[in-house]
N, C-alpha and C positions, 0 to 999 in steps of 0.2 A: 296827694291825690285824694285822701279821705276828706280833707278840708274842702276841696273843690266839689266833691260829690255832695257833701252836706249843703254847701252853698247852693248848688244846682237844685237840690231838693226843696230848699226854702224858697228859692225863686219860683220854682214850679208851683208850689202851694199858693204863693202870692198871685201868680198868673191865673190859677184856677179860681181863687177868690175874686179877682178882678173881673174875670169872664162872667161869673155868676152874678156879680153886682151889675155889670153892664147889661146882661140879659134879663135882669129883674129877678131877684131871689124868690119872690112870690110865684112868678110864672114857672120857674124851675121846680119849686116845691110842688106846684099843682101838677106838673108833668110826671113827677115821681109818684104822686098819689094816684094818678090815672093808671100808671104802670101796675100798681098794686101787687097782685099775686104773681105777676110775671117775674118779679125780683127773685122769688124762691126758685122758679124754673131756671132762671139764669144761673143762680148759684149751683143748682143741680147739674146743669150742662157743664159748668166749669169743673165741678168735682169729677164728673165722668171723663171729661177731656184730659184732665191731669192724670187721672188713674190709668187711662189708656196709654198716655205718653210714658208713664212709668213701666207699663208692660212692654212697650216698644224698647225701652232702655234695657230691660231685663234680658231681652233676646240677644243683646250684644255680648252679654257675659258668657264665657265658655261654660257649657253645662257641667263640666267636671268640678267647677268651683263656684257655680252660681248659687246664691242664697235662694230662699223661697221667693216667689214672685211678689208676695205682699211687701217684702223688704224694699224692693225697687219702687213699688207704688208709694209706700210711706216716704221714702227718701225723695221721690219726685215731688211730693207735696211739700217737703222741706225746701226743695229747690225753688218751688213756686213762691213760698213765703219769703225766702231770701231775695229772690229776684224782684218781687213786687213791693215788699213792705219795708225792707231794711234800707238805710241810707248808703247803699252800695250801688255800683254799676249793675246793670241787669243780668250780669253773669256771676254775681257774688254768690248766689245760691248754688250754682254749679260747682264752685270751688268748695263750698261747705260740704256738698254731697260726696265729694271724693274722699274726704276724711271719714265721713260717717260710714261709707261703704267698707272701709278697712276694718270697722268694728266686727264685720262678719267674716273676717279671715282673708279678705282679698289683699294682695300686695298693692302698695300705693301706686306703682307704675301701671298695673292692670286697671285699677279703679279709675285712674286719670285717663287712660286710653279709652275706656268705655264712655266716659263723659264727653271727651273731646269728639269722638265719632258721633255720638248722639246729638251733640250741639250742632255739628256740621250738617247732619241729615235733617235736623229741624230747620236749620237755616235754608237749606236747599228746597225743602218742601214749602217753606214759607214764601220763598221767591216764586215757586210754581203757582202757589195759591194767589199771590199778588198779581202775577202775570195773567192768570185766568180772570181775576176780577177786573183788571184793566181791559182785557179783551171783551168781556161782557159789557163794560161801560162803553167801549167803542161801538159795539153793535147797536146801542141805543140811538146812535146817530147824533148825539148831543155832546156838548162839552169837548169839542175837538181840540181846543187849545189846552185844556186840562189833560186830556189823554196824551197829547204829544209831550207835554212837559213831564208828566208822570212817567211816561215811557223812557224818556231820556234819563230821568233819575234812577229808574230801575236798572238801566244799562250799567250804571256804576257798581251795582252789586255783583255783576258777573266776574270781573277780575278779583274782587274781594273773596268771593266764594271759591274761585279757582285757586287763588293763592293760599287760602285756608286749607284746601285739600292737598295741594302740592307740597306744602311745608310738612305735611304728615307722612309723605312718601319718601322714597330714597333720596330725592333731591333735597328735601328739607332736612333729613338726617345728616347728609353731607355738609349742608350749610351750617347747621347748629354746631356740629362737631368742629368745623373749621373755626367758627367764632370763638368757641370755648378754648380751643387750643391757642388761638391768638391772644386771648385774655390771660391764659395761664402762663404764657411765656416760658414754656418748657417744663413747667411744674405739673404734676399729676393732680387732678381734682377728683374728689370722691364723687362729684356730681356727674362725671362722665359715665359711671356705671348706671346711674339713675336714668340718664338720657338714653343710653343704649337699651335699657330694659323697657323704657317707655315706647321707643320706636319698634322694638321687637313685638310688643303687645299690639301696637297699632297695625303692623304688618299682618299679624296673626288674625286680627279682626277683619281686615279687608280681604284676607285670603279665604274668608267664609262668605261668599257672595249670597248664599241663601238667606241667612239672618239679616245681612245688610239690606237686601232688597225688601224683605218683609218689614223691616223697620222703616224704610223709606216710604213704602206704601201705607204703613200704619200711621205715620205722622201726617201724611197727606190727608188721610181720612179724618184725622183729629182736627186739622185746620178747617175743613169744610163743615164738620160737625159743630165746631165752635161758632159758626155763623148763625146758629139757632139763637144765640144770645141776642143778637141784633134783631132778628126776625120777631122773636117772641115779645121782646120789650117794646118795639115800635108798634107792633100790632095792638098790644095792650093799651098803648097811648092813643090809639085811634087812627093810626096811619095805615092805609090799605096798600102795603108793599108786598111784593112776591119774594120768594126765597132768593131769586137771582139778584134782586136789589140788596138783600141782606149780605150776600156773598161779596158784592162790590164794595159795600161799606166796610165790612169786617176785613176783607182781604187787603184793601188799601190802608185801612187804619192800622192793621198789624204791621204792614210794611213801614209805616211812619214810626211806630213804636220800635221796630227793629233797628231803624236807622238811628234812633236816639238812644242806643243801648248804654251810652255813657251817662245818661240822665236817670237817676234813681226813680224806678217806677214810671218812667216817661211822664213825670209830673208836669202838667201844662201842655206837653206835646200831644198826648192822647186827646185832650180836650180840644185843642186847636184843629187837629186832624179830623175829628168827628164833626165839628162845626162846619168845616169846609165840605166834607163828603156828604153829610146829611143835607146841606144846603143845595147840593146838585139835584136833589129829589124833592125840593120844596119843603123840607123839614126844618123848622125854625131852630135858632140857636138854643133856646131854652130847653127844647126837647132833646137836642144833641147833648147838651150838658147833663140832662137828667139821665140819658143813656150811659154817659161816661161815669156818672156817680153810681149807677146801678152796677156797672162793671167793676168799679172800685170796691163796692160792697162785696162782690164776689171774690175779689182779691183778698179781702180781709177774712171772709167766711171760710175760704179754702186755705189760704196761706197762713192765717193766724194759728190754726191748730198745728200746722207744719212747724212753725217757730217754737211752739210749746213742745212738740215732739223732739225737736233739736235739743232744747234745754234738758229734757228728761233723759235723752240718750247720753248727752255729755255728762250730766250729773251722775247717772248710773255707772258710766265708764270710770269716772273719777273715784266714786265710792268703792268700786270693785278693785281698782288699782291700789287704793289706800289700805283696803282690808288684806291685800296680798303682800303688802310691804313688810 
């Protein structure tokens, strides 16, 4: 699997390079120069978005054992770095954050449960955001064929999201336990206790509808806030678009990224999606590619420090462990 993701990342980089070459590197560079100061605003919007997402995640942790809010903000930045910059699938950072959260005394099963629920709520709100974007595009009265095809594609997300939720509930616990018992062939596996603890924590989180609802609404706000990245960058390039157009481009581009979660950083996929979506509004490929590169600069500016923080946390943990040995 690791080899496949690395190959996918390399292919994605080659696709990006090919797209830039086809669109004329000079024209792409000129569009980035026109964007100028907006790149810093895009980075700022991303940093705020990720921080707010971290606060949403923190709300899912039971108050009796919750670390300070800044811990979840920091680890959410680590998640961002892992998901966007490492040659892993786009959920690699989420796995990393589970381990790091245990450094603050949380049991592994509880840390895993909070991340699993947080990922589901992000996915649900991303679907709502994409559906809103598609509805706004339909209201423009153009691109009927695109709207129809995109709508059909979004329908496939419904059973996936429903399945992801159901597997976390009683039905999923029964299924997982049955599979493990079949594999164990009468033997007791230590993992059974871990699975039981995981589902107990999942049930406990879902039994607190207040925080779950707050996180759902919070993530939805974060998605719409993120549309500022597109709006500010394209305005700076000289395109007179309104915020509704920015929501359409960002919402459907994020849906494309989400669908390609197995591709590290959505390399090449993001670029293709933005070229098509920007093209719907008469924005040329070189500007769409410039927008994508500005977004990737934000990936590095926000996610890079997250990866450094991960290294520091792991190193400090190891040093403390060795000193106590």
